[in-house]
N, CA, C and O atoms as a Tripos MOL2 file, in Angstrom:
@<TRIPOS>MOLECULE
protein
  240   239    60     0     0
PROTEIN
NO_CHARGES

@<TRIPOS>ATOM
      1 N           1.8910  -18.3150  -18.0200 N.3       1 UNK1
      2 CA          2.7620  -17.1640  -17.6120 C.3       1 UNK1
      3 C           1.7090  -16.0500  -17.5740 C.2       1 UNK1
      4 O           0.6720  -16.1150  -18.2330 O.2       1 UNK1
      5 N           1.9890  -15.1380  -16.8600 N.am      2 UNK2
      6 CA          1.1730  -13.9010  -16.3590 C.3       2 UNK2
      7 C           1.7300  -12.6880  -17.1210 C.2       2 UNK2
      8 O           2.9580  -12.6100  -17.1330 O.2       2 UNK2
      9 N           1.0430  -11.7340  -17.7570 N.am      3 UNK3
     10 CA          1.4760  -10.5600  -18.2490 C.3       3 UNK3
     11 C           2.2660   -9.9000  -17.4030 C.2       3 UNK3
     12 O           3.1790   -9.1850  -17.8140 O.2       3 UNK3
     13 N           1.9830  -10.0790  -16.0420 N.am      4 UNK4
     14 CA          2.8360   -9.0180  -15.0360 C.3       4 UNK4
     15 C           4.1570   -9.6800  -14.9680 C.2       4 UNK4
     16 O           5.1180   -8.9800  -14.6470 O.2       4 UNK4
     17 N           4.3300  -10.8880  -15.2160 N.am      5 UNK5
     18 CA          5.6890  -11.7000  -15.3010 C.3       5 UNK5
     19 C           6.7550  -10.8710  -16.2510 C.2       5 UNK5
     20 O           7.9490  -10.7170  -15.9930 O.2       5 UNK5
     21 N           6.0300  -10.3540  -17.4480 N.am      6 UNK6
     22 CA          6.7830   -9.7570  -18.2150 C.3       6 UNK6
     23 C           7.0070   -8.2990  -18.0300 C.2       6 UNK6
     24 O           7.7420   -7.8200  -18.8930 O.2       6 UNK6
     25 N           6.6640   -7.6480  -17.3290 N.am      7 UNK7
     26 CA          6.8170   -6.2940  -17.0660 C.3       7 UNK7
     27 C           7.8920   -6.2690  -16.0930 C.2       7 UNK7
     28 O           8.0100   -7.1660  -15.2570 O.2       7 UNK7
     29 N           8.8030   -5.1280  -16.1770 N.am      8 UNK8
     30 CA         10.0600   -5.2730  -15.1790 C.3       8 UNK8
     31 C           9.5460   -4.8420  -14.0700 C.2       8 UNK8
     32 O           8.5410   -4.1310  -14.0660 O.2       8 UNK8
     33 N          10.1840   -5.2240  -12.9590 N.am      9 UNK9
     34 CA          9.8600   -4.9910  -11.5840 C.3       9 UNK9
     35 C          10.1170   -3.5340  -11.2470 C.2       9 UNK9
     36 O          11.0740   -2.9810  -11.7870 O.2       9 UNK9
     37 N           9.3780   -2.8910  -10.4350 N.am     10 UNK10
     38 CA          9.4520   -1.3060  -10.2010 C.3      10 UNK10
     39 C          10.3460   -1.2540   -9.1160 C.2      10 UNK10
     40 O          10.3500   -2.1020   -8.2240 O.2      10 UNK10
     41 N          11.0930   -0.2970   -9.1620 N.am     11 UNK11
     42 CA         12.2050   -0.2380   -7.9900 C.3      11 UNK11
     43 C          11.5700    0.6630   -6.9460 C.2      11 UNK11
     44 O          10.7030    1.4740   -7.2700 O.2      11 UNK11
     45 N          11.9630    0.5400   -5.7890 N.am     12 UNK12
     46 CA         11.4720    1.1560   -4.6790 C.3      12 UNK12
     47 C          11.8760    2.4540   -4.7380 C.2      12 UNK12
     48 O          13.0180    2.7080   -5.1230 O.2      12 UNK12
     49 N          11.0480    3.3980   -4.3870 N.am     13 UNK13
     50 CA         11.3800    4.9610   -4.3440 C.3      13 UNK13
     51 C          12.5830    5.0190   -3.4450 C.2      13 UNK13
     52 O          12.6720    4.1630   -2.5640 O.2      13 UNK13
     53 N          13.4370    5.8520   -3.5580 N.am     14 UNK14
     54 CA         14.5370    6.3000   -2.7540 C.3      14 UNK14
     55 C          14.0230    6.9870   -1.4340 C.2      14 UNK14
     56 O          13.1500    7.8470   -1.5520 O.2      14 UNK14
     57 N          14.5150    6.6600   -0.1540 N.am     15 UNK15
     58 CA         13.8580    7.2650    1.2100 C.3      15 UNK15
     59 C          14.0390    8.8110    1.2740 C.2      15 UNK15
     60 O          14.9990    9.2170    0.6190 O.2      15 UNK15
     61 N          13.4480    9.5780    1.8070 N.am     16 UNK16
     62 CA         13.3940   10.9720    1.5060 C.3      16 UNK16
     63 C          14.6520   11.3430    2.6620 C.2      16 UNK16
     64 O          14.7350   10.6320    3.6630 O.2      16 UNK16
     65 N          15.5400   12.3990    2.4780 N.am     17 UNK17
     66 CA         16.7700   12.7640    3.2370 C.3      17 UNK17
     67 C          15.6670   13.6480    4.2300 C.2      17 UNK17
     68 O          14.9870   14.6130    3.8840 O.2      17 UNK17
     69 N          15.7190   13.0440    5.4610 N.am     18 UNK18
     70 CA         14.9010   13.5980    6.6740 C.3      18 UNK18
     71 C          15.7900   14.6590    7.2870 C.2      18 UNK18
     72 O          15.3280   15.5770    7.9660 O.2      18 UNK18
     73 N          17.1760   14.4970    7.0110 N.am     19 UNK19
     74 CA         17.8720   15.5470    8.0660 C.3      19 UNK19
     75 C          17.9020   16.6800    7.5490 C.2      19 UNK19
     76 O          18.5500   17.4700    8.2350 O.2      19 UNK19
     77 N          17.3710   17.2150    6.3960 N.am     20 UNK20
     78 CA         17.3710   18.6060    5.5600 C.3      20 UNK20
     79 C          15.6460   19.0470    5.9610 C.2      20 UNK20
     80 O          15.2110   20.1900    5.8220 O.2      20 UNK20
     81 N          15.0350   18.1680    6.3430 N.am     21 UNK21
     82 CA         13.3740   18.6120    6.6950 C.3      21 UNK21
     83 C          13.4360   19.4480    8.0460 C.2      21 UNK21
     84 O          14.3180   19.2710    8.8850 O.2      21 UNK21
     85 N          12.4740   20.3200    8.1640 N.am     22 UNK22
     86 CA         12.2050   21.1080    9.0870 C.3      22 UNK22
     87 C          11.2910   20.0660   10.3220 C.2      22 UNK22
     88 O          10.8930   18.9590    9.9580 O.2      22 UNK22
     89 N          11.0660   20.4880   11.5620 N.am     23 UNK23
     90 CA         10.2660   19.5620   12.2760 C.3      23 UNK23
     91 C           8.7840   19.5110   11.8000 C.2      23 UNK23
     92 O           8.0710   18.5080   11.8240 O.2      23 UNK23
     93 N           8.3740   20.9730   11.2850 N.am     24 UNK24
     94 CA          7.0570   20.8760   10.9110 C.3      24 UNK24
     95 C           6.7610   19.8970    9.4100 C.2      24 UNK24
     96 O           5.7150   19.3640    9.0400 O.2      24 UNK24
     97 N           7.7820   19.9150    8.9230 N.am     25 UNK25
     98 CA          7.7640   19.0600    7.4480 C.3      25 UNK25
     99 C           7.9030   17.7330    7.7290 C.2      25 UNK25
    100 O           7.4830   16.8620    6.9670 O.2      25 UNK25
    101 N           8.5010   17.4880    8.8420 N.am     26 UNK26
    102 CA          8.5670   15.7940    9.2360 C.3      26 UNK26
    103 C           7.2850   15.6060    9.7410 C.2      26 UNK26
    104 O           6.6360   14.6200    9.3920 O.2      26 UNK26
    105 N           6.8030   16.4910   10.5760 N.am     27 UNK27
    106 CA          5.2990   16.1130   11.1320 C.3      27 UNK27
    107 C           4.4240   16.0420   10.0380 C.2      27 UNK27
    108 O           3.6570   15.0790   10.0300 O.2      27 UNK27
    109 N           4.3700   16.7990    9.1640 N.am     28 UNK28
    110 CA          3.4230   16.7430    7.9250 C.3      28 UNK28
    111 C           3.9790   15.3360    7.0810 C.2      28 UNK28
    112 O           3.0810   14.7390    6.4890 O.2      28 UNK28
    113 N           5.2340   14.8020    6.9770 N.am     29 UNK29
    114 CA          5.3130   13.8810    6.4360 C.3      29 UNK29
    115 C           4.8910   12.4010    7.0920 C.2      29 UNK29
    116 O           4.5380   11.4200    6.4370 O.2      29 UNK29
    117 N           4.9980   12.4720    8.3650 N.am     30 UNK30
    118 CA          4.4120   11.5550    9.2730 C.3      30 UNK30
    119 C           2.8050   11.4560    9.0320 C.2      30 UNK30
    120 O           2.2720   10.3560    8.8880 O.2      30 UNK30
    121 N           2.1270   12.5700    8.9990 N.am     31 UNK31
    122 CA          0.6870   12.5920    8.7270 C.3      31 UNK31
    123 C           0.2680   12.0770    7.3770 C.2      31 UNK31
    124 O          -0.8620   11.6070    7.2460 O.2      31 UNK31
    125 N           1.1680   12.1390    6.2940 N.am     32 UNK32
    126 CA          1.0050   11.8300    5.0610 C.3      32 UNK32
    127 C           1.2440   10.1410    4.8460 C.2      32 UNK32
    128 O           0.6600    9.4190    4.0380 O.2      32 UNK32
    129 N           2.2190    9.7870    5.7680 N.am     33 UNK33
    130 CA          2.5690    8.2850    5.7700 C.3      33 UNK33
    131 C           1.1580    7.6130    6.4410 C.2      33 UNK33
    132 O           0.5250    6.6900    5.9300 O.2      33 UNK33
    133 N           0.9070    8.1320    7.3970 N.am     34 UNK34
    134 CA         -0.2120    7.3350    8.4900 C.3      34 UNK34
    135 C          -1.4170    7.6020    7.4010 C.2      34 UNK34
    136 O          -2.2750    6.7210    7.3580 O.2      34 UNK34
    137 N          -1.5430    8.5210    6.6760 N.am     35 UNK35
    138 CA         -2.8030    8.3710    5.6410 C.3      35 UNK35
    139 C          -2.6630    7.2700    4.8000 C.2      35 UNK35
    140 O          -3.5210    6.3920    4.7170 O.2      35 UNK35
    141 N          -1.4430    7.2800    4.0660 N.am     36 UNK36
    142 CA         -1.4190    6.1920    3.2740 C.3      36 UNK36
    143 C          -1.4110    4.8830    3.8530 C.2      36 UNK36
    144 O          -1.9230    3.9390    3.2510 O.2      36 UNK36
    145 N          -0.7990    4.7320    5.1220 N.am     37 UNK37
    146 CA         -1.2960    3.1890    5.9580 C.3      37 UNK37
    147 C          -2.6930    3.1600    5.9200 C.2      37 UNK37
    148 O          -3.2070    2.1750    5.3890 O.2      37 UNK37
    149 N          -3.3720    3.9880    6.3490 N.am     38 UNK38
    150 CA         -4.5430    3.7820    6.5980 C.3      38 UNK38
    151 C          -5.3600    3.6900    5.2160 C.2      38 UNK38
    152 O          -6.3140    2.9240    5.3490 O.2      38 UNK38
    153 N          -5.2890    4.1150    4.2290 N.am     39 UNK39
    154 CA         -5.8370    3.7680    2.9850 C.3      39 UNK39
    155 C          -5.3110    2.3170    2.3420 C.2      39 UNK39
    156 O          -6.0120    1.6680    1.5660 O.2      39 UNK39
    157 N          -4.1890    1.9660    2.7060 N.am     40 UNK40
    158 CA         -3.5380    0.4180    2.4280 C.3      40 UNK40
    159 C          -4.4430   -0.5180    3.0330 C.2      40 UNK40
    160 O          -4.8970   -1.5130    2.4690 O.2      40 UNK40
    161 N          -4.7050   -0.1170    4.3180 N.am     41 UNK41
    162 CA         -5.4000   -1.0020    5.2850 C.3      41 UNK41
    163 C          -6.7610   -1.3320    4.8460 C.2      41 UNK41
    164 O          -7.2540   -2.4580    4.9050 O.2      41 UNK41
    165 N          -7.4420   -0.0760    4.3180 N.am     42 UNK42
    166 CA         -8.8440   -0.2430    3.7690 C.3      42 UNK42
    167 C          -8.7430   -1.2440    2.4020 C.2      42 UNK42
    168 O          -9.5300   -2.1570    2.1520 O.2      42 UNK42
    169 N          -7.7590   -0.9040    1.7100 N.am     43 UNK43
    170 CA         -7.8730   -1.7650    0.5940 C.3      43 UNK43
    171 C          -7.5290   -3.2710    0.9420 C.2      43 UNK43
    172 O          -7.9030   -4.1550    0.1710 O.2      43 UNK43
    173 N          -6.8880   -3.5500    1.9860 N.am     44 UNK44
    174 CA         -6.6970   -4.9260    2.3910 C.3      44 UNK44
    175 C          -7.9440   -5.5220    2.8980 C.2      44 UNK44
    176 O          -8.2880   -6.6560    2.5640 O.2      44 UNK44
    177 N          -8.6900   -4.7150    3.7690 N.am     45 UNK45
    178 CA         -9.8260   -4.9860    4.2440 C.3      45 UNK45
    179 C         -10.8790   -5.5840    3.1100 C.2      45 UNK45
    180 O         -11.5760   -6.5890    3.2500 O.2      45 UNK45
    181 N         -10.8220   -4.7470    1.9950 N.am     46 UNK46
    182 CA        -11.6840   -4.7820    0.9700 C.3      46 UNK46
    183 C         -11.3890   -6.2460   -0.0010 C.2      46 UNK46
    184 O         -12.2220   -6.9770   -0.5370 O.2      46 UNK46
    185 N          -9.9890   -6.3420    0.0080 N.am     47 UNK47
    186 CA         -9.5890   -7.6440   -0.8570 C.3      47 UNK47
    187 C         -10.0610   -8.8400    0.3040 C.2      47 UNK47
    188 O         -10.7420   -9.7720   -0.1240 O.2      47 UNK47
    189 N          -9.8050   -8.8210    1.3470 N.am     48 UNK48
    190 CA        -10.1450   -9.9510    2.3320 C.3      48 UNK48
    191 C         -11.6230  -10.4250    2.3020 C.2      48 UNK48
    192 O         -12.0480  -11.5770    2.3870 O.2      48 UNK48
    193 N         -12.4210   -9.0630    2.1350 N.am     49 UNK49
    194 CA        -13.8430   -9.2550    2.1890 C.3      49 UNK49
    195 C         -14.0730  -10.0130    0.8040 C.2      49 UNK49
    196 O         -14.8830  -10.9390    0.7600 O.2      49 UNK49
    197 N         -13.4110   -9.6480   -0.2440 N.am     50 UNK50
    198 CA        -13.7760  -10.2170   -1.7860 C.3      50 UNK50
    199 C         -13.4500  -11.5530   -1.8720 C.2      50 UNK50
    200 O         -14.1730  -12.4160   -2.3700 O.2      50 UNK50
    201 N         -12.3110  -11.7310   -1.3620 N.am     51 UNK51
    202 CA        -11.6510  -13.4150   -1.2650 C.3      51 UNK51
    203 C         -12.7450  -14.0870   -0.5430 C.2      51 UNK51
    204 O         -13.2890  -15.0460   -1.0910 O.2      51 UNK51
    205 N         -13.1810  -13.6480    0.7700 N.am     52 UNK52
    206 CA        -14.0460  -14.4470    1.6850 C.3      52 UNK52
    207 C         -15.4320  -14.7150    0.8640 C.2      52 UNK52
    208 O         -16.0810  -15.7430    1.0550 O.2      52 UNK52
    209 N         -15.7770  -13.8490    0.0640 N.am     53 UNK53
    210 CA        -17.0160  -13.9820   -0.6520 C.3      53 UNK53
    211 C         -16.8910  -15.0130   -1.7220 C.2      53 UNK53
    212 O         -17.7990  -15.7980   -1.9980 O.2      53 UNK53
    213 N         -15.6400  -14.9780   -2.3610 N.am     54 UNK54
    214 CA        -15.4900  -15.8640   -3.6150 C.3      54 UNK54
    215 C         -15.2450  -17.2740   -2.8710 C.2      54 UNK54
    216 O         -15.7820  -18.2560   -3.3830 O.2      54 UNK54
    217 N         -14.4590  -17.4540   -1.6770 N.am     55 UNK55
    218 CA        -14.3730  -18.8630   -1.1590 C.3      55 UNK55
    219 C         -15.5460  -19.5120   -0.6000 C.2      55 UNK55
    220 O         -15.6450  -20.7260   -0.4230 O.2      55 UNK55
    221 N         -16.5270  -18.5440   -0.3030 N.am     56 UNK56
    222 CA        -18.0480  -18.9910    0.4510 C.3      56 UNK56
    223 C         -18.7560  -19.4410   -0.8570 C.2      56 UNK56
    224 O         -19.6570  -20.2780   -0.9120 O.2      56 UNK56
    225 N         -18.3010  -18.8700   -1.7340 N.am     57 UNK57
    226 CA        -19.1840  -19.1590   -3.3980 C.3      57 UNK57
    227 C         -18.7780  -20.3690   -3.8260 C.2      57 UNK57
    228 O         -19.6320  -21.2500   -3.9250 O.2      57 UNK57
    229 N         -17.5990  -20.6120   -4.1160 N.am     58 UNK58
    230 CA        -17.0970  -21.8530   -4.5080 C.3      58 UNK58
    231 C         -16.8410  -23.0300   -3.7620 C.2      58 UNK58
    232 O         -16.3200  -24.0540   -4.2050 O.2      58 UNK58
    233 N         -17.3480  -22.7720   -2.2750 N.am     59 UNK59
    234 CA        -17.2380  -23.9470   -1.5160 C.3      59 UNK59
    235 C         -18.7280  -24.5740   -1.4260 C.2      59 UNK59
    236 O         -18.9100  -25.5650   -0.7190 O.2      59 UNK59
    237 N         -19.5450  -24.1220   -1.9840 N.am     60 UNK60
    238 CA        -21.1420  -24.7420   -2.1890 C.3      60 UNK60
    239 C         -21.1940  -25.8700   -3.0190 C.2      60 UNK60
    240 O         -22.2730  -26.4160   -3.2530 O.2      60 UNK60
@<TRIPOS>BOND
     1     1     2 1
     2     2     3 1
     3     3     4 2
     4     3     5 am
     5     5     6 1
     6     6     7 1
     7     7     8 2
     8     7     9 am
     9     9    10 1
    10    10    11 1
    11    11    12 2
    12    11    13 am
    13    13    14 1
    14    14    15 1
    15    15    16 2
    16    15    17 am
    17    17    18 1
    18    18    19 1
    19    19    20 2
    20    19    21 am
    21    21    22 1
    22    22    23 1
    23    23    24 2
    24    23    25 am
    25    25    26 1
    26    26    27 1
    27    27    28 2
    28    27    29 am
    29    29    30 1
    30    30    31 1
    31    31    32 2
    32    31    33 am
    33    33    34 1
    34    34    35 1
    35    35    36 2
    36    35    37 am
    37    37    38 1
    38    38    39 1
    39    39    40 2
    40    39    41 am
    41    41    42 1
    42    42    43 1
    43    43    44 2
    44    43    45 am
    45    45    46 1
    46    46    47 1
    47    47    48 2
    48    47    49 am
    49    49    50 1
    50    50    51 1
    51    51    52 2
    52    51    53 am
    53    53    54 1
    54    54    55 1
    55    55    56 2
    56    55    57 am
    57    57    58 1
    58    58    59 1
    59    59    60 2
    60    59    61 am
    61    61    62 1
    62    62    63 1
    63    63    64 2
    64    63    65 am
    65    65    66 1
    66    66    67 1
    67    67    68 2
    68    67    69 am
    69    69    70 1
    70    70    71 1
    71    71    72 2
    72    71    73 am
    73    73    74 1
    74    74    75 1
    75    75    76 2
    76    75    77 am
    77    77    78 1
    78    78    79 1
    79    79    80 2
    80    79    81 am
    81    81    82 1
    82    82    83 1
    83    83    84 2
    84    83    85 am
    85    85    86 1
    86    86    87 1
    87    87    88 2
    88    87    89 am
    89    89    90 1
    90    90    91 1
    91    91    92 2
    92    91    93 am
    93    93    94 1
    94    94    95 1
    95    95    96 2
    96    95    97 am
    97    97    98 1
    98    98    99 1
    99    99   100 2
   100    99   101 am
   101   101   102 1
   102   102   103 1
   103   103   104 2
   104   103   105 am
   105   105   106 1
   106   106   107 1
   107   107   108 2
   108   107   109 am
   109   109   110 1
   110   110   111 1
   111   111   112 2
   112   111   113 am
   113   113   114 1
   114   114   115 1
   115   115   116 2
   116   115   117 am
   117   117   118 1
   118   118   119 1
   119   119   120 2
   120   119   121 am
   121   121   122 1
   122   122   123 1
   123   123   124 2
   124   123   125 am
   125   125   126 1
   126   126   127 1
   127   127   128 2
   128   127   129 am
   129   129   130 1
   130   130   131 1
   131   131   132 2
   132   131   133 am
   133   133   134 1
   134   134   135 1
   135   135   136 2
   136   135   137 am
   137   137   138 1
   138   138   139 1
   139   139   140 2
   140   139   141 am
   141   141   142 1
   142   142   143 1
   143   143   144 2
   144   143   145 am
   145   145   146 1
   146   146   147 1
   147   147   148 2
   148   147   149 am
   149   149   150 1
   150   150   151 1
   151   151   152 2
   152   151   153 am
   153   153   154 1
   154   154   155 1
   155   155   156 2
   156   155   157 am
   157   157   158 1
   158   158   159 1
   159   159   160 2
   160   159   161 am
   161   161   162 1
   162   162   163 1
   163   163   164 2
   164   163   165 am
   165   165   166 1
   166   166   167 1
   167   167   168 2
   168   167   169 am
   169   169   170 1
   170   170   171 1
   171   171   172 2
   172   171   173 am
   173   173   174 1
   174   174   175 1
   175   175   176 2
   176   175   177 am
   177   177   178 1
   178   178   179 1
   179   179   180 2
   180   179   181 am
   181   181   182 1
   182   182   183 1
   183   183   184 2
   184   183   185 am
   185   185   186 1
   186   186   187 1
   187   187   188 2
   188   187   189 am
   189   189   190 1
   190   190   191 1
   191   191   192 2
   192   191   193 am
   193   193   194 1
   194   194   195 1
   195   195   196 2
   196   195   197 am
   197   197   198 1
   198   198   199 1
   199   199   200 2
   200   199   201 am
   201   201   202 1
   202   202   203 1
   203   203   204 2
   204   203   205 am
   205   205   206 1
   206   206   207 1
   207   207   208 2
   208   207   209 am
   209   209   210 1
   210   210   211 1
   211   211   212 2
   212   211   213 am
   213   213   214 1
   214   214   215 1
   215   215   216 2
   216   215   217 am
   217   217   218 1
   218   218   219 1
   219   219   220 2
   220   219   221 am
   221   221   222 1
   222   222   223 1
   223   223   224 2
   224   223   225 am
   225   225   226 1
   226   226   227 1
   227   227   228 2
   228   227   229 am
   229   229   230 1
   230   230   231 1
   231   231   232 2
   232   231   233 am
   233   233   234 1
   234   234   235 1
   235   235   236 2
   236   235   237 am
   237   237   238 1
   238   238   239 1
   239   239   240 2
@<TRIPOS>SUBSTRUCTURE
     1 UNK1         2 RESIDUE 1 A UNK
     2 UNK2         6 RESIDUE 1 A UNK
     3 UNK3        10 RESIDUE 1 A UNK
     4 UNK4        14 RESIDUE 1 A UNK
     5 UNK5        18 RESIDUE 1 A UNK
     6 UNK6        22 RESIDUE 1 A UNK
     7 UNK7        26 RESIDUE 1 A UNK
     8 UNK8        30 RESIDUE 1 A UNK
     9 UNK9        34 RESIDUE 1 A UNK
    10 UNK10       38 RESIDUE 1 A UNK
    11 UNK11       42 RESIDUE 1 A UNK
    12 UNK12       46 RESIDUE 1 A UNK
    13 UNK13       50 RESIDUE 1 A UNK
    14 UNK14       54 RESIDUE 1 A UNK
    15 UNK15       58 RESIDUE 1 A UNK
    16 UNK16       62 RESIDUE 1 A UNK
    17 UNK17       66 RESIDUE 1 A UNK
    18 UNK18       70 RESIDUE 1 A UNK
    19 UNK19       74 RESIDUE 1 A UNK
    20 UNK20       78 RESIDUE 1 A UNK
    21 UNK21       82 RESIDUE 1 A UNK
    22 UNK22       86 RESIDUE 1 A UNK
    23 UNK23       90 RESIDUE 1 A UNK
    24 UNK24       94 RESIDUE 1 A UNK
    25 UNK25       98 RESIDUE 1 A UNK
    26 UNK26      102 RESIDUE 1 A UNK
    27 UNK27      106 RESIDUE 1 A UNK
    28 UNK28      110 RESIDUE 1 A UNK
    29 UNK29      114 RESIDUE 1 A UNK
    30 UNK30      118 RESIDUE 1 A UNK
    31 UNK31      122 RESIDUE 1 A UNK
    32 UNK32      126 RESIDUE 1 A UNK
    33 UNK33      130 RESIDUE 1 A UNK
    34 UNK34      134 RESIDUE 1 A UNK
    35 UNK35      138 RESIDUE 1 A UNK
    36 UNK36      142 RESIDUE 1 A UNK
    37 UNK37      146 RESIDUE 1 A UNK
    38 UNK38      150 RESIDUE 1 A UNK
    39 UNK39      154 RESIDUE 1 A UNK
    40 UNK40      158 RESIDUE 1 A UNK
    41 UNK41      162 RESIDUE 1 A UNK
    42 UNK42      166 RESIDUE 1 A UNK
    43 UNK43      170 RESIDUE 1 A UNK
    44 UNK44      174 RESIDUE 1 A UNK
    45 UNK45      178 RESIDUE 1 A UNK
    46 UNK46      182 RESIDUE 1 A UNK
    47 UNK47      186 RESIDUE 1 A UNK
    48 UNK48      190 RESIDUE 1 A UNK
    49 UNK49      194 RESIDUE 1 A UNK
    50 UNK50      198 RESIDUE 1 A UNK
    51 UNK51      202 RESIDUE 1 A UNK
    52 UNK52      206 RESIDUE 1 A UNK
    53 UNK53      210 RESIDUE 1 A UNK
    54 UNK54      214 RESIDUE 1 A UNK
    55 UNK55      218 RESIDUE 1 A UNK
    56 UNK56      222 RESIDUE 1 A UNK
    57 UNK57      226 RESIDUE 1 A UNK
    58 UNK58      230 RESIDUE 1 A UNK
    59 UNK59      234 RESIDUE 1 A UNK
    60 UNK60      238 RESIDUE 1 A UNK
């Protein structure tokens, strides 16, 4: 059993109410989301590279 199995699952954050946001705020929000998506993609690339390194090390 992993220690993570004992921790309660975190709930997903509630979606923002977009109806009350101005066009400028919505465009800013899109920029924030795009930046977060780019950050996540970089982490995924790093993890994939680490996995490939580990796989090649253990296949020898």
